[in-house]
Structures are given as structure tokens and as C-alpha cells.
LUMPA-422566 format. One line per field, with one value per residue (C-alpha): chain; residue number from 1; x, y, z; residue in one letter. Coordinates in Angstrom, 2 decimals. Layout:
BEGIN
c = A,...
k = NUM,...
x = X,...
y = Y,...
z = Z,...
r = a,...
END
This chain:
BEGIN
c = A,A,A,A,A,A,A,A,A,A,A,A,A,A,A,A,A,A,A,A,A,A,A,A,A,A,A,A,A,A,A,A,A,A,A,A,A,A,A,A,A,A,A,A,A,A,A,A,A,A,A,A,A,A,A,A,A,A,A,A,A,A,A,A,A,A,A,A,A,A,A,A,A,A,A,A,A,A,A,A,A,A,A,A,A,A,A,A,A,A,A,A,A,A,A,A,A,A,A,A,A,A,A,A,A,A,A,A,A,A,A,A,A,A,A,A,A,A,A,A,A,A,A,A,A,A,A,A,A,A,A,A,A,A,A,A,A,A,A,A,A,A,A,A,A,A,A,A,A,A,A,A,A,A,A,A,A,A,A,A,A,A,A,A,A,A,A,A,A,A,A,A,A,A,A,A,A,A,A,A,A,A,A,A,A,A,A,A,A,A,A,A,A,A,A,A,A,A,A,A,A,A,A,A,A,A,A,A,A,A,A,A,A,A,A,A,A,A,A,A,A,A,A,A,A,A,A
k = 1,2,3,4,5,6,7,8,9,10,11,12,13,14,15,16,17,18,19,20,21,22,23,24,25,26,27,28,29,30,31,32,33,34,35,36,37,38,39,40,41,42,43,44,45,46,47,48,49,50,51,52,53,54,55,56,57,58,59,60,61,62,63,64,65,66,67,68,69,70,71,72,73,74,75,76,77,78,79,80,81,82,83,84,85,86,87,88,89,90,91,92,93,94,95,96,97,98,99,100,101,102,103,104,105,106,107,108,109,110,111,112,113,114,115,116,117,118,119,120,121,122,123,124,125,126,127,128,129,130,131,132,133,134,135,136,137,138,139,140,141,142,143,144,145,146,147,148,149,150,151,152,153,154,155,156,157,158,159,160,161,162,163,164,165,166,167,168,169,170,171,172,173,174,175,176,177,178,179,180,181,182,183,184,185,186,187,188,189,190,191,192,193,194,195,196,197,198,199,200,201,202,203,204,205,206,207,208,209,210,211,212,213,214,215,216,217,218,219,220,221,222,223,224,225,226,227
x = 10.42,8.10,5.53,8.15,9.27,6.07,5.83,2.31,0.87,3.11,-0.70,-4.02,-5.25,-3.68,-0.95,2.42,0.84,-1.75,0.49,2.55,-0.73,-1.92,1.80,1.95,-0.96,-0.53,2.55,1.08,-2.04,-0.16,2.76,-0.12,-1.52,1.98,2.28,-1.09,0.20,3.63,1.79,-1.21,1.12,1.52,3.84,7.29,6.83,7.17,9.47,10.38,10.28,6.87,6.01,8.04,5.73,2.53,3.96,5.08,1.94,-0.58,1.94,2.10,-1.53,-2.32,0.01,-1.44,-5.02,-3.71,-2.70,-5.69,-7.83,-10.87,-9.11,-10.27,-7.42,-4.88,-6.68,-6.31,-3.11,-1.71,-3.72,-1.56,2.05,1.61,0.40,4.11,4.98,5.26,5.33,7.26,7.20,4.00,2.23,2.45,-0.68,-3.88,-3.65,-1.01,-3.38,-5.90,-3.24,-2.35,-5.77,-6.05,-3.30,-4.58,-8.02,-6.62,-4.35,-7.27,-9.45,-6.27,-5.35,-9.15,-8.81,-11.38,-9.45,-11.76,-13.11,-9.42,-8.82,-11.97,-11.49,-8.20,-8.91,-12.42,-10.56,-7.63,-9.81,-11.49,-8.35,-7.07,-10.29,-9.90,-6.63,-7.11,-10.01,-8.40,-11.88,-12.76,-10.11,-10.11,-10.91,-8.49,-5.10,-4.08,-0.34,1.67,3.71,6.38,7.54,10.87,10.13,12.50,11.25,9.17,7.83,3.86,3.10,-0.60,-1.29,1.53,0.12,-3.41,-3.95,-1.99,-3.41,-7.01,-5.92,-4.29,-6.07,-9.80,-8.42,-5.74,-5.01,-1.91,-1.59,2.14,4.53,8.31,11.39,14.21,17.88,18.44,15.51,16.77,13.99,10.12,9.06,5.42,3.19,0.29,-2.49,-3.82,-5.99,-4.83,-7.49,-5.10,-2.24,-0.89,-0.28,2.20,4.94,3.14,2.21,5.75,7.09,4.39,5.11,8.65,8.39,6.46,8.95,12.34,12.83,13.65,13.29,9.72,8.59,5.54,4.88,2.40,-0.37,0.51,-2.63,-1.89,2.20,4.00,5.40
y = 51.11,48.48,48.74,47.32,44.63,43.29,40.00,39.43,42.04,40.79,39.72,41.14,37.61,35.48,35.69,34.02,32.29,30.64,29.80,27.86,26.14,24.95,23.54,22.00,20.34,19.41,17.76,16.17,14.63,13.50,11.80,10.04,8.92,7.89,5.72,3.87,3.31,1.65,-0.56,-1.77,-2.17,-5.70,-6.74,-6.10,-2.62,-0.26,2.67,5.11,7.76,7.10,7.84,10.64,12.26,11.66,13.80,16.56,16.19,16.88,19.60,21.30,20.99,22.66,25.42,25.82,26.15,28.79,30.75,30.24,31.23,32.86,33.63,32.35,34.20,32.70,29.02,29.41,30.74,27.89,25.22,26.84,26.79,23.16,21.81,21.91,18.87,15.93,12.63,9.98,7.29,4.71,4.03,0.48,-0.07,1.33,1.34,4.16,6.36,6.22,7.23,10.18,11.56,10.98,13.28,15.56,16.02,16.37,18.98,21.02,20.79,21.84,24.76,25.92,26.15,23.17,21.83,19.65,18.12,17.34,15.60,13.82,12.86,11.80,9.39,8.03,6.95,5.92,3.30,2.30,1.49,-0.45,-2.63,-3.59,-4.85,-6.40,-8.36,-8.78,-7.58,-8.64,-11.09,-14.38,-17.66,-19.64,-18.21,-18.35,-19.73,-19.59,-23.03,-23.60,-27.06,-28.55,-31.85,-33.79,-33.30,-36.49,-36.72,-37.37,-33.58,-33.53,-36.37,-36.84,-34.16,-34.37,-36.60,-34.62,-31.40,-32.70,-33.85,-30.52,-27.55,-26.63,-25.48,-25.82,-24.70,-25.02,-21.40,-22.05,-24.40,-23.57,-25.12,-24.39,-25.63,-25.55,-27.84,-30.49,-29.38,-28.24,-25.82,-25.66,-22.80,-23.58,-21.26,-23.02,-22.48,-24.38,-26.06,-25.57,-23.31,-25.81,-28.41,-26.68,-28.77,-32.05,-30.79,-29.75,-33.14,-35.16,-33.17,-33.41,-37.02,-37.18,-35.25,-36.94,-34.02,-31.45,-27.69,-26.92,-23.17,-22.27,-18.34,-18.37,-15.65,-13.78,-11.93,-10.38,-9.93,-7.09,-9.31
z = 13.80,15.94,13.45,10.43,12.92,14.01,12.76,13.94,11.75,8.65,7.01,7.75,7.28,10.11,12.88,13.69,15.93,13.95,11.45,14.02,15.13,11.57,11.14,14.48,14.27,10.68,11.41,14.83,12.63,9.70,11.75,13.67,10.40,9.15,12.43,11.28,8.16,9.36,12.01,9.12,6.68,4.87,2.06,1.08,-0.48,2.69,2.74,5.08,2.49,1.35,5.16,5.35,2.21,4.03,6.96,4.42,2.62,5.35,6.35,2.63,1.95,5.50,4.52,1.32,2.06,4.77,2.00,-0.28,2.27,0.89,-2.35,-5.95,-7.53,-5.12,-5.79,-9.48,-9.11,-7.14,-9.48,-12.41,-10.39,-9.22,-12.58,-13.75,-11.17,-12.38,-10.54,-12.08,-9.14,-9.47,-6.77,-5.82,-3.65,-4.17,-0.36,-0.21,-2.66,0.51,2.80,0.89,0.27,3.94,4.95,1.94,3.69,7.21,6.05,4.24,7.49,9.27,6.84,7.01,10.65,11.05,13.73,15.66,12.51,11.90,15.08,15.18,11.28,11.89,15.32,13.57,9.97,11.83,14.05,11.12,9.32,12.65,12.77,9.02,9.74,13.13,11.64,8.24,6.71,2.94,2.92,0.69,3.31,0.41,-0.36,-3.93,-4.74,-7.74,-8.12,-10.21,-11.20,-12.99,-14.67,-17.14,-20.47,-21.59,-17.89,-18.20,-16.73,-17.72,-15.47,-12.94,-10.14,-10.91,-7.63,-5.11,-6.61,-5.93,-2.43,-1.11,-3.53,-4.28,-7.49,-9.58,-13.45,-15.29,-16.85,-18.75,-19.91,-20.87,-21.59,-19.81,-19.15,-22.98,-23.78,-21.18,-18.77,-18.65,-16.17,-15.08,-13.90,-12.12,-10.44,-7.34,-3.94,-1.10,1.25,4.38,4.46,7.57,4.91,2.47,3.77,3.12,-0.33,-1.42,-0.16,-2.31,-5.23,-4.75,-4.68,-7.98,-9.25,-8.94,-6.40,-8.98,-8.30,-6.91,-5.92,-4.38,-4.08,-1.29,-1.08,-4.30,-4.16,-1.04,-1.53,-3.78,-6.89
r = m,e,e,i,f,n,v,a,d,l,t,s,e,f,t,v,a,e,i,m,l,v,l,a,l,g,f,v,l,s,a,f,i,g,w,i,y,k,i,t,h,r,g,t,s,y,t,q,s,f,v,f,t,l,v,l,n,g,m,v,v,a,l,v,m,l,i,i,g,s,s,i,a,r,a,f,s,l,v,g,a,l,s,i,i,r,f,r,n,a,v,k,e,t,r,d,v,g,f,i,f,f,t,m,a,i,g,m,a,v,g,t,k,f,y,l,l,a,v,i,g,t,i,a,i,s,l,v,i,l,l,m,t,r,y,n,w,y,a,r,e,m,s,s,h,i,l,h,i,q,v,h,n,g,a,p,f,e,t,l,f,d,r,t,l,a,k,y,a,s,s,s,e,l,i,s,v,d,s,i,q,g,g,t,m,t,e,l,t,y,s,i,s,l,k,k,s,s,q,v,q,e,f,l,k,e,m,g,d,l,n,s,h,n,k,i,t,l,i,a,g,y,n,g,a,d,l
END
């Protein structure tokens, strides 16, 4: 009877203690990665459910690797079983894909019992992420913006804003002209790069004075935001 209920010997490949260690370490390291993702995230696409998924992803991959072990047959069986899964939600940021692979790699290391490799890899890659975020690596010095301006029909918009744009923007390009409000107004859309982000208020004030204070919308840093 004792042999039947001896859970430590349910498998000849690993014990209950090893399973608990793999799951616990997978959880701790994946949770740490989730925390790194949270404190380094920028933009508006942050969701709590994605961080939950990162943690679960690390634990599940660790468990899968434990199941596979050194068996090629199990590996092919799992590939066939997992191939039926379809993901319908598109990943909004390429950075998110990197974190998914991060947790997968750590889960694989834990599941194959390379515990030290998993811990060192988590710490080292997390430090790199923190450094890149802290010092804003690869950021462009000039901020790109989208500018929407509504003008009355008949206004000489081709030259109306040229002097102000040359004063505050290092580059500007008119990318669309649309008729709005039943044809009584025209909306201009510019792509611009401001010389100094601290001059936004002065820039909008001068543009408003030229535009008889009709609606002006500046989408700041659109290349770094989630639109």
C-alpha cells in the first residue's frame, strides 16, 4: 500500500520535490521579468493581463521542458498538440515579443534544470533592459509629431504657416488636406520635428494666432506612443 501511494516514485525521471522546485523557480524568475516589464514600459498599451501571461508562460514552458526531458517522441507529440492553438490577439509592440521570448528562454532553462543559467540569464538580461530604459538608448534627438490644423476655406494655407514652422521645426511636411464640417473648413495634417520640446506652448500659440484660434491638435512623439 505504501508503494502505491508513494508520490515521490510516480515517475522514474523526477520527484515531486524537483517538480515543485522547477515550478517555484519558474514563477519567481518569470514574476521578476514581469516586474521589469512593468517598470520599463512606456506608452499606453500596458495591460495587467499581459504581465500575468508572461508569468504563466515562464512556468508552463518550464513544465513542458520537464515533460519532454530527453525524449524526442514526447517533443514531437507536444509540437503536434500545441499546433492546434491559435492566437487571435496581435502583439502591439515588438518589445512585447522580446519579453515573451525572454520568459520562454528562462522557462526552458529552468525546465531542463539549468538553474544557475536561468538565474544569471534573468539578472543579466534584466540589467541590460534597465540600462537601455534608464539612459534612453537609440532614442532620436528630435521628436516627431503629427500636427492637425483646421482653417477656413479660402485661407492661404500653402504659405500661411511657413514662417512659424521654419522657426520652431527642423523639418515639416504637409501630408494631407481634408475637407470637413460640410465643406466649410479644411483640415491640414503635417508631419513635423520640433527643434525644442520645451517650446510647444509658444509654437501652438503662434500657430493659433495665425489660424484665428481654430482647432489645432499636436500629437507629440507619435513614433514612441501607441496610436
